[in-house]
C-alpha positions in Angstrom: 100.0 95.2 85.7 103.3 93.9 84.2 105.1 95.7 87.0 102.9 93.9 89.6 104.0 90.5 88.3 107.6 91.3 87.8 109.8 88.8 89.8 111.4 90.2 93.0 114.8 89.3 91.9 114.7 92.1 89.3 114.0 94.7 92.0 115.9 97.8 90.8 118.8 99.1 92.8 119.8 102.0 90.5 118.9 104.5 93.2 121.8 103.2 95.3 124.2 105.1 93.0 122.7 108.4 94.2 122.7 107.4 97.8 126.3 106.2 97.6 127.4 109.4 95.9 125.7 111.5 98.6 127.3 109.5 101.4 130.8 109.8 99.8 130.3 113.6 99.4 129.4 113.9 103.1 132.3 111.8 104.2 134.7 114.0 102.2 133.0 117.1 103.5 133.7 116.0 107.1 137.4 115.4 106.3 137.6 118.9 104.8 135.6 120.8 107.4 136.9 119.4 110.7 140.2 119.1 112.4 139.7 116.0 114.5 136.8 113.8 113.2 136.2 110.1 113.9 134.0 107.5 112.4 131.8 105.5 114.9 132.3 101.9 114.0 130.5 99.1 115.9 130.9 96.3 113.3 127.2 96.4 112.6 125.7 96.5 109.1 125.1 100.3 108.9 128.6 101.1 110.0 130.0 98.5 107.6 128.0 100.1 104.7 129.4 103.5 105.8 132.9 102.1 106.0 132.6 100.7 102.5 131.6 104.2 101.2 134.6 105.6 103.1 136.9 103.1 101.4 135.5 104.3 98.1 135.9 107.9 99.1 139.5 107.7 100.2 140.9 104.3 99.4 141.9 101.4 101.7 144.6 102.4 104.2 144.0 106.1 103.6 141.0 106.9 105.8 141.6 110.4 107.1 140.0 109.7 110.5 140.2 106.9 113.1 137.4 104.5 113.9 135.8 104.8 117.3 133.9 102.1 119.1 132.2 102.5 122.5 132.1 99.0 124.0 129.6 98.1 126.7 131.5 94.9 127.5 128.2 93.1 126.6 128.5 93.0 122.8 128.2 89.9 120.7 131.6 88.3 120.2 130.8 87.7 116.5 130.4 91.4 116.0 133.5 92.6 117.9 135.6 90.0 116.2 134.4 91.2 112.8 135.0 94.8 113.9 138.6 94.0 114.6 139.2 92.1 111.4 137.6 94.6 109.2 139.5 97.6 110.6 142.7 95.6 110.4 141.9 94.7 106.7 141.5 98.4 105.9 144.6 99.5 107.8 142.4 101.9 109.8 143.2 103.1 113.3 140.7 101.6 115.8 140.0 103.3 119.1 137.9 101.4 121.7 136.7 102.9 124.8 134.7 100.8 127.4 131.8 101.5 129.6 133.5 99.3 132.1 136.3 101.8 132.4 133.8 104.5 133.1 132.3 102.3 135.8 135.8 102.0 137.4 136.2 105.8 137.3 132.8 106.2 138.9 131.4 108.2 136.1 128.9 105.4 135.3 126.9 103.8 138.1 124.4 101.1 137.4 121.1 101.1 139.3 121.5 97.3 139.7 124.0 94.7 138.4 121.6 93.5 135.7 120.9 97.0 134.3 121.6 97.4 130.6 124.7 99.3 129.9 123.5 100.5 126.5 122.2 103.9 127.7 125.4 104.5 129.6 127.4 104.6 126.4 126.6 108.3 126.3 128.9 109.0 129.2 131.8 107.0 127.8 131.3 108.6 124.4 131.5 112.1 125.9 134.6 111.1 127.8 136.2 109.9 124.6 135.3 113.2 122.8 137.0 115.1 125.6 140.0 112.8 125.7 140.7 113.1 121.9 139.1 116.5 121.4 137.0 115.2 118.6 135.0 117.9 116.8 132.9 115.6 114.6 131.7 112.0 115.0 130.4 110.2 111.9 127.5 107.8 112.8 125.5 105.3 110.9 122.0 106.3 112.1 119.2 106.4 109.6 116.0 108.5 109.7 113.7 105.5 109.1 115.0 103.7 112.3 113.1 105.7 114.9 111.0 108.9 115.0 113.5 110.8 117.1 116.2 110.1 114.5 113.8 111.4 111.9 114.3 114.8 113.4 118.0 114.8 112.9 119.9 116.9 110.3 122.7 115.2 108.5 125.1 117.6 110.3 123.7 117.5 113.9 125.1 120.2 116.2 125.9 119.3 119.8 126.5 121.9 122.5 129.4 122.1 124.9 127.7 119.5 127.1 127.4 117.1 124.2 123.6 117.5 124.2 121.3 117.5 121.2 118.7 120.3 121.0 116.1 119.4 118.3 114.8 123.0 118.0 118.3 124.4 117.5 119.2 122.3 114.5 120.5 124.3 111.5 118.8 124.3 108.0 120.5 122.3 105.3 119.5 123.7 101.9 121.0 122.6 98.6 123.5 120.3 100.5 125.1 123.4 102.1 126.2 122.6 105.6 126.9 125.1 108.4 129.8 123.4 110.2 130.7 126.4 112.4 131.3 125.5 116.1 132.5 127.2 119.2 135.2 125.6 121.5 133.9 122.5 123.2 131.1 121.9 120.8 131.0 119.2 118.2 128.9 117.7 115.4 127.4 114.3 114.9 127.3 113.6 111.2 125.0 111.0 109.6 126.0 110.3 106.0 123.4 107.5 105.5 120.5 109.5 106.9 118.5 109.2 103.7 119.0 105.4 103.4 116.4 102.9 104.5 116.9 99.4 105.9 115.9 98.1 102.4 118.5 100.3 100.8 121.2 99.0 103.2 120.5 95.4 102.4 120.3 96.1 98.6 123.7 97.8 98.9 125.2 94.9 100.9 124.0 92.5 98.2 125.3 94.7 95.4 128.7 95.3 96.9 129.1 91.9 98.5 129.8 93.4 101.9 130.8 90.9 104.5 128.8 90.9 107.8 129.0 89.2 111.2 127.3 85.8 110.9 124.5 86.6 113.3 122.8 88.8 110.7 121.9 85.6 108.9 119.7 82.8 110.0 121.0 80.5 112.7 119.5 78.4 115.5 119.4 80.1 118.9 117.7 79.5 122.3 115.2 82.3 122.9 112.2 83.1 125.2 109.1 85.2 124.3 109.1 88.3 126.4 106.7 91.2 125.8 106.4 90.2 122.2 110.1 90.1 121.6 112.4 87.0 121.2 115.0 87.4 123.9 118.2 85.4 123.4 119.1 83.1 126.2 122.6 84.0 127.4 124.4 84.4 130.7 123.4 88.1 130.7 119.8 87.4 129.7 118.7 84.2 131.4 115.1 83.0 131.3 112.8 84.3 134.0 110.6 82.1 136.1 107.8 80.6 134.1 109.4 81.4 130.7 109.8 78.6 128.2 113.1 78.3 126.4 112.7 77.3 122.7 115.1 76.9 119.8 114.2 79.0 116.8 115.7 79.9 113.4 116.5 83.5 113.9 118.6 86.4 112.7 119.4 89.9 114.0 118.1 92.9 112.1 120.3 95.2 114.2 123.0 94.5 116.8 123.9 96.1 120.0 124.3 95.4 123.7 123.2 91.7 124.3 121.0 92.8 127.2 118.6 94.9 124.9 119.0 93.4 121.4 116.6 90.7 120.2 116.6 88.6 117.0 113.6 87.9 114.8 112.4 84.6 113.3 113.9 84.2 109.9 115.2 81.6 107.4 117.1 84.2 105.4 120.7 83.1 104.7 121.7 85.7 102.1 121.3 89.4 101.6 119.0 88.8 98.6 116.7 86.7 100.9 116.8 89.5 103.5 115.8 92.0 100.9 112.6 90.0 100.2 111.9 89.8 104.0 112.5 93.5 104.4 110.0 94.3 101.7 107.3 92.6 103.7 108.3 94.0 107.1 105.7 96.1 108.9 107.7 97.1 112.0 111.0 99.1 112.0 114.1 97.2 112.9 114.4 99.0 116.3 110.8 98.5 117.0 111.1 94.8 116.3 114.3 94.1 118.1 115.3 96.7 120.8 114.0 96.3 124.4 115.4 99.7 125.4 113.1 101.4 122.9 110.1 99.8 124.6 110.3 101.8 127.8 108.4 104.9 126.5 107.5 106.7 123.3 110.3 109.2 124.0 113.1 106.7 124.9 115.4 107.5 122.0 114.8 111.2 122.1 115.7 111.5 125.8 118.9 109.5 125.3 119.9 111.6 122.3 119.5 114.8 124.3 121.8 113.3 126.9 124.5 112.6 124.3 123.6 109.3 122.8 124.5 108.3 119.2 
């Protein structure tokens, strides 16, 4: 009964030490096992947590692999600005490849001008892998985000077409990872697979990790569409009959403007977000991503095509 009445501000975060240690171990394992790895870095909270662990693993200015960002051209400016400043602060090499460039080459063709470019990142990513001959890409995906990601191994093998085959994943016993690949194949590595959204926010609070401002409460024009709060922007204007309202919102996850939605929130600090997350009943992607609403298998299909 005493535990039930214990104030939330005393919530234990001692388990973060084990999660951090595992993540650092995996980041170092990638550096040791692969010739041309890269760390996927969007400027979002998960990649910033991973980058903090990489800084602890190797030291500022000593990251053994470059940062790679696949830019749709429709990202939030607050996020891309923070991405640039954080990579510069760490002295890390930042490689940016754009979906717009793939469109110019004709490898990406939109069904209509208003189509979300988010799914087309797969093409640009595979082109970047071929350009730089990357043999491992480190991503910030977590198993609690979405059920397709729950099927992932930490070291996720991709074939020579960059595709993910769920039934062909390799066993990972006692933290022993099979990193053998044939020419043209590569791995996607997910060092924070075992973290949850709550763990991420507790770690951000503990380590005082800076984030783009849109992760915290701010006023924004939105419309209610299919149960989601869609931000009103040039890319996502209101439809006929929709009522534009101003709400206090924050983003639980960030991505392409055309498919990323905020949630109502007054949380202005990581500690306040920890309390909100404890009460959340819907995963962050389920609550904020329009592209995951198209079908039950949306994410799994995209991952098989080379998505993050």
